[in-house]
DRENDO-1510 file (C-alpha; in Angstrom, 1 decimal, always signed):
<recs>
REC; n; res; u; v; w
REC; 1; MET; +10.7; -2.9; -39.1 .
REC; 2; THR; +9.2; +0.5; -39.4 .
REC; 3; ASN; +5.6; -0.6; -38.9 .
REC; 4; THR; +6.3; -2.4; -35.8 .
REC; 5; ILE; +8.2; +0.5; -34.8 .
REC; 6; GLN; +4.9; +2.9; -35.2 .
REC; 7; LEU; +2.9; +0.3; -33.6 .
REC; 8; LEU; +5.2; +0.3; -30.5 .
REC; 9; LYS; +5.1; +4.2; -30.7 .
REC; 10; ARG; +1.2; +4.3; -31.0 .
REC; 11; LYS; +0.8; +1.7; -27.9 .
REC; 12; TYR; +3.2; +3.9; -26.0 .
REC; 13; ASN; +1.5; +7.0; -26.8 .
REC; 14; ILE; -1.7; +6.0; -25.4 .
REC; 15; LEU; -0.6; +4.2; -22.5 .
REC; 16; PHE; +1.4; +7.8; -21.6 .
REC; 17; PHE; -2.0; +9.4; -22.2 .
REC; 18; VAL; -3.9; +7.4; -19.9 .
REC; 19; SER; -1.2; +6.9; -17.3 .
REC; 20; LEU; -1.1; +10.5; -17.4 .
REC; 21; SER; -5.1; +11.3; -17.3 .
REC; 22; ILE; -5.4; +8.6; -14.3 .
REC; 23; ALA; -2.3; +10.6; -12.0 .
REC; 24; SER; -3.4; +13.9; -12.6 .
REC; 25; PHE; -7.0; +12.7; -11.6 .
REC; 26; SER; -5.6; +11.4; -8.2 .
REC; 27; GLY; -3.5; +14.5; -7.9 .
REC; 28; LEU; -6.6; +16.6; -7.9 .
REC; 29; ILE; -8.4; +14.4; -5.7 .
REC; 30; LEU; -5.8; +14.3; -3.6 .
REC; 31; MET; -5.2; +18.3; -3.5 .
REC; 32; VAL; -9.2; +18.5; -2.6 .
REC; 33; PHE; -9.2; +15.6; +0.1 .
REC; 34; LEU; -6.4; +17.1; +1.8 .
REC; 35; LEU; -7.7; +20.7; +1.9 .
REC; 36; LEU; -11.0; +19.9; +3.0 .
REC; 37; VAL; -9.5; +17.4; +5.8 .
REC; 38; ASN; -7.1; +20.4; +7.0 .
REC; 39; SER; -9.7; +23.1; +6.7 .
REC; 40; PRO; -13.3; +21.6; +6.5 .
REC; 41; ASP; -15.0; +24.8; +7.1 .
REC; 42; HIS; -13.1; +27.0; +4.3 .
REC; 43; LEU; -12.0; +25.9; +0.9 .
REC; 44; ASN; -10.8; +28.3; -1.7 .
REC; 45; LEU; -8.6; +27.2; -4.1 .
REC; 46; LYS; -7.4; +29.7; -7.0 .
REC; 47; ARG; -7.2; +29.3; -10.7 .
REC; 48; PRO; -3.4; +28.3; -10.9 .
REC; 49; ALA; -3.7; +25.5; -8.7 .
REC; 50; PRO; -4.4; +23.0; -11.6 .
REC; 51; TYR; -0.8; +24.0; -12.6 .
REC; 52; LEU; +0.7; +22.2; -9.8 .
REC; 53; LEU; +0.2; +19.4; -11.4 .
REC; 54; LEU; +3.1; +20.1; -14.2 .
REC; 55; PRO; +5.5; +18.1; -12.1 .
REC; 56; ILE; +3.5; +14.6; -12.5 .
REC; 57; TYR; +3.5; +15.2; -16.3 .
REC; 58; ILE; +6.7; +15.8; -16.9 .
REC; 59; PHE; +7.7; +12.6; -14.2 .
REC; 60; ILE; +5.6; +10.5; -16.1 .
REC; 61; ARG; +7.1; +11.7; -19.9 .
REC; 62; ILE; +10.4; +11.1; -18.6 .
REC; 63; VAL; +9.6; +7.5; -17.6 .
REC; 64; PHE; +8.2; +6.7; -20.9 .
REC; 65; LEU; +10.9; +8.7; -23.2 .
REC; 66; GLY; +13.4; +6.1; -21.2 .
REC; 67; ILE; +10.9; +3.3; -22.1 .
REC; 68; GLU; +10.7; +4.3; -25.7 .
REC; 69; ILE; +14.3; +5.1; -26.2 .
REC; 70; ASN; +15.4; +1.7; -24.8 .
REC; 71; LYS; +13.0; +0.4; -27.5 .
REC; 72; ASN; +14.8; +2.5; -30.1 .
REC; 73; ILE; +11.7; +4.7; -30.8 .
REC; 74; SER; +13.0; +8.0; -32.1 .
REC; 75; ARG; +11.0; +10.9; -30.8 .
REC; 76; ASP; +10.3; +14.2; -32.6 .
REC; 77; LYS; +10.8; +17.7; -30.7 .
REC; 78; THR; +8.1; +19.0; -32.1 .
REC; 79; GLU; +5.7; +16.4; -30.9 .
REC; 80; GLU; +7.2; +16.6; -27.3 .
REC; 81; ALA; +6.7; +20.2; -27.2 .
REC; 82; ILE; +3.3; +20.1; -28.3 .
REC; 83; LYS; +2.4; +17.2; -26.3 .
REC; 84; LEU; +3.5; +19.7; -23.0 .
REC; 85; ILE; +1.5; +22.3; -24.8 .
REC; 86; LEU; -1.4; +19.8; -24.6 .
REC; 87; PHE; -1.2; +19.3; -21.0 .
REC; 88; ILE; -1.1; +22.7; -20.2 .
REC; 89; TYR; -4.1; +23.2; -22.1 .
REC; 90; PHE; -6.2; +20.6; -20.4 .
REC; 91; LEU; -4.9; +22.2; -16.9 .
REC; 92; THR; -6.6; +25.7; -18.5 .
REC; 93; ILE; -9.8; +24.3; -19.3 .
REC; 94; LEU; -9.6; +22.5; -15.3 .
REC; 95; SER; -8.4; +26.2; -14.4 .
REC; 96; PHE; -11.5; +28.0; -16.0 .
REC; 97; LYS; -14.0; +25.5; -15.5 .
REC; 98; ILE; -13.4; +23.9; -12.2 .
REC; 99; PHE; -11.4; +26.5; -10.2 .
REC; 100; PRO; -11.6; +28.6; -8.2 .
REC; 101; MET; -13.1; +26.4; -5.7 .
REC; 102; ASP; -15.1; +28.1; -2.8 .
REC; 103; LYS; -17.0; +26.8; +0.2 .
REC; 104; GLN; -18.2; +30.2; +1.5 .
REC; 105; SER; -20.2; +31.3; -1.7 .
REC; 106; PHE; -23.8; +30.4; -2.8 .
REC; 107; LYS; -24.9; +27.2; -4.1 .
REC; 108; GLU; -27.3; +28.8; -7.0 .
REC; 109; LEU; -24.3; +30.0; -8.7 .
REC; 110; LEU; -24.0; +26.7; -10.6 .
REC; 111; TYR; -26.7; +26.8; -12.8 .
REC; 112; ILE; -28.2; +23.6; -14.7 .
REC; 113; SER; -30.3; +23.9; -17.6 .
REC; 114; PHE; -31.5; +23.0; -20.8 .
REC; 115; LEU; -30.6; +26.6; -22.3 .
REC; 116; SER; -28.2; +29.2; -20.9 .
REC; 117; PHE; -30.3; +32.1; -21.1 .
REC; 118; ASN; -33.3; +30.7; -19.0 .
REC; 119; THR; -31.5; +31.2; -15.8 .
REC; 120; THR; -32.4; +34.9; -14.0 .
REC; 121; ILE; -29.6; +34.5; -11.5 .
REC; 122; LEU; -26.7; +35.3; -14.0 .
REC; 123; SER; -26.3; +38.2; -15.8 .
REC; 124; THR; -26.9; +38.1; -19.7 .
REC; 125; LYS; -23.2; +39.9; -19.5 .
REC; 126; SER; -21.9; +36.9; -17.3 .
REC; 127; ILE; -23.8; +34.0; -19.8 .
REC; 128; ILE; -22.2; +35.8; -22.4 .
REC; 129; LYS; -18.6; +35.8; -21.0 .
REC; 130; ILE; -19.2; +31.7; -20.2 .
REC; 131; PHE; -20.4; +31.2; -23.7 .
REC; 132; ILE; -17.1; +33.2; -25.2 .
REC; 133; GLU; -15.0; +31.4; -22.6 .
REC; 134; ASN; -16.1; +28.3; -23.9 .
REC; 135; LEU; -15.9; +28.8; -27.3 .
REC; 136; VAL; -12.3; +30.0; -27.2 .
REC; 137; LEU; -11.1; +27.1; -24.6 .
REC; 138; PHE; -12.0; +24.5; -26.6 .
REC; 139; ILE; -10.9; +25.8; -30.1 .
REC; 140; PRO; -7.0; +24.1; -29.4 .
REC; 141; LEU; -8.7; +20.9; -28.6 .
REC; 142; GLY; -9.1; +20.5; -32.4 .
REC; 143; PHE; -6.2; +22.0; -33.4 .
REC; 144; LEU; -3.9; +19.9; -31.1 .
REC; 145; LEU; -4.9; +16.7; -30.7 .
REC; 146; PRO; -4.5; +16.0; -34.4 .
REC; 147; ILE; -0.9; +16.8; -34.4 .
REC; 148; VAL; -0.4; +14.4; -31.3 .
REC; 149; MET; -2.6; +11.4; -32.5 .
REC; 150; ASN; -3.5; +10.6; -35.7 .
REC; 151; LYS; -7.2; +9.0; -34.4 .
REC; 152; PHE; -7.8; +12.4; -34.2 .
REC; 153; ARG; -7.5; +13.9; -37.3 .
REC; 154; SER; -11.0; +12.6; -37.9 .
REC; 155; ILE; -13.5; +15.5; -36.7 .
REC; 156; SER; -16.1; +12.8; -35.5 .
REC; 157; ASN; -13.2; +11.6; -33.1 .
REC; 158; CYS; -12.9; +15.1; -31.8 .
REC; 159; VAL; -16.2; +15.8; -31.3 .
REC; 160; ILE; -17.0; +12.6; -29.8 .
REC; 161; LEU; -13.9; +13.5; -27.1 .
REC; 162; ASN; -14.8; +17.0; -26.8 .
REC; 163; VAL; -18.6; +15.9; -25.8 .
REC; 164; GLY; -16.9; +13.5; -23.3 .
REC; 165; ILE; -14.8; +16.2; -21.7 .
REC; 166; SER; -17.8; +18.7; -21.6 .
REC; 167; ILE; -19.7; +15.8; -19.7 .
REC; 168; ALA; -16.6; +14.7; -17.2 .
REC; 169; ILE; -16.2; +18.6; -16.5 .
REC; 170; TYR; -20.5; +18.8; -15.6 .
REC; 171; VAL; -20.0; +15.8; -13.3 .
REC; 172; VAL; -17.2; +17.1; -11.5 .
REC; 173; GLN; -19.0; +20.5; -11.1 .
REC; 174; MET; -22.1; +18.6; -9.7 .
REC; 175; VAL; -20.2; +16.3; -7.4 .
REC; 176; LEU; -18.2; +19.4; -5.8 .
REC; 177; ASN; -21.8; +21.2; -5.5 .
REC; 178; SER; -22.8; +18.5; -4.0 .
REC; 179; ILE; -20.3; +18.3; -1.4 .
REC; 180; ASP; -20.7; +21.9; -0.9 .
REC; 181; ILE; -17.9; +23.4; -2.8 .
REC; 182; TYR; -19.4; +25.8; -5.3 .
REC; 183; LEU; -18.4; +27.4; -8.4 .
REC; 184; VAL; -19.6; +29.9; -10.7 .
REC; 185; ASP; -21.1; +28.2; -14.1 .
REC; 186; ILE; -23.5; +26.8; -16.0 .
REC; 187; ILE; -24.5; +23.5; -17.0 .
REC; 188; SER; -26.6; +23.3; -20.6 .
REC; 189; PHE; -27.1; +21.9; -23.6 .
REC; 190; ASP; -26.5; +24.7; -25.5 .
REC; 191; LEU; -22.9; +25.4; -24.1 .
REC; 192; ILE; -22.4; +21.8; -25.2 .
REC; 193; LEU; -22.8; +22.9; -28.4 .
REC; 194; VAL; -20.9; +26.1; -28.2 .
REC; 195; ASN; -18.0; +23.5; -27.2 .
REC; 196; ILE; -18.5; +21.4; -30.1 .
REC; 197; VAL; -18.1; +24.5; -32.3 .
REC; 198; GLY; -14.8; +25.3; -30.9 .
REC; 199; THR; -13.4; +22.0; -31.4 .
REC; 200; PHE; -15.0; +22.4; -34.9 .
REC; 201; ILE; -13.2; +25.6; -35.9 .
REC; 202; GLY; -9.6; +24.2; -34.1 .
REC; 203; PHE; -9.8; +21.1; -36.5 .
REC; 204; LYS; -10.5; +23.7; -39.2 .
REC; 205; ILE; -7.7; +25.9; -38.5 .
REC; 206; TYR; -5.5; +22.2; -38.3 .
REC; 207; HIS; -7.0; +21.5; -41.5 .
REC; 208; PHE; -5.9; +24.6; -43.3 .
REC; 209; MET; -2.3; +24.2; -41.9 .
REC; 210; GLU; -1.8; +21.1; -42.9 .
REC; 211; ASN; -3.3; +21.4; -46.8 .
REC; 212; TYR; -1.0; +24.9; -46.7 .
REC; 213; ASN; +2.1; +22.7; -45.8 .
REC; 214; LEU; +1.3; +19.9; -48.1 .
REC; 215; LYS; +1.1; +22.4; -50.7 .
REC; 216; LYS; +4.3; +24.1; -49.8 .
REC; 217; LEU; +6.3; +20.9; -50.2 .
REC; 218; ALA; +4.6; +20.3; -53.5 .
REC; 219; SER; +6.0; +23.1; -54.6 .
REC; 220; LEU; +9.4; +22.9; -53.9 .
</recs>
């Protein structure tokens, strides 16, 4: 019986994350589309804009909680809090990597290169700032995901997801750039490596905390 409930819990977790991803992405597309339609010659979406998607999370989570309660699946308050934090964290990644959006800037601000320091458009200080920003942004990914989903208690799975997210962000940036919505950022191979290092640091923090808790329980 316990195994059946665990399988159901895992199933609904996956369905929840898929539903949330689709709804959030659709919400972002709709947000940009409406602004382009209403103001085709001027678009300036500021950094807090992604946090407008929080009501979508709340609605979908309430729906799934209702289903899980109906199936007699118990919920952990800590896990629920971490799921919310994880969603806010992803909104923060969007805030820093996609926003602000601007239609009155220069196309060259999105620089695509194999190595970041090849660019002469951005100053060394700006490039270092982007490096540090990426490193810090991806540390919570390696720390939070293993707490919520057993699948990500493997560093390889965390790294694969990290690369997937990095590529998805770059694709979105290039698409936006192609429709004259400009961003200040760099698309490069070395930044993907920085993202992976950030996730690895986060995973090591999770691993250290997990071992600490196990040792603490063993000493009781």
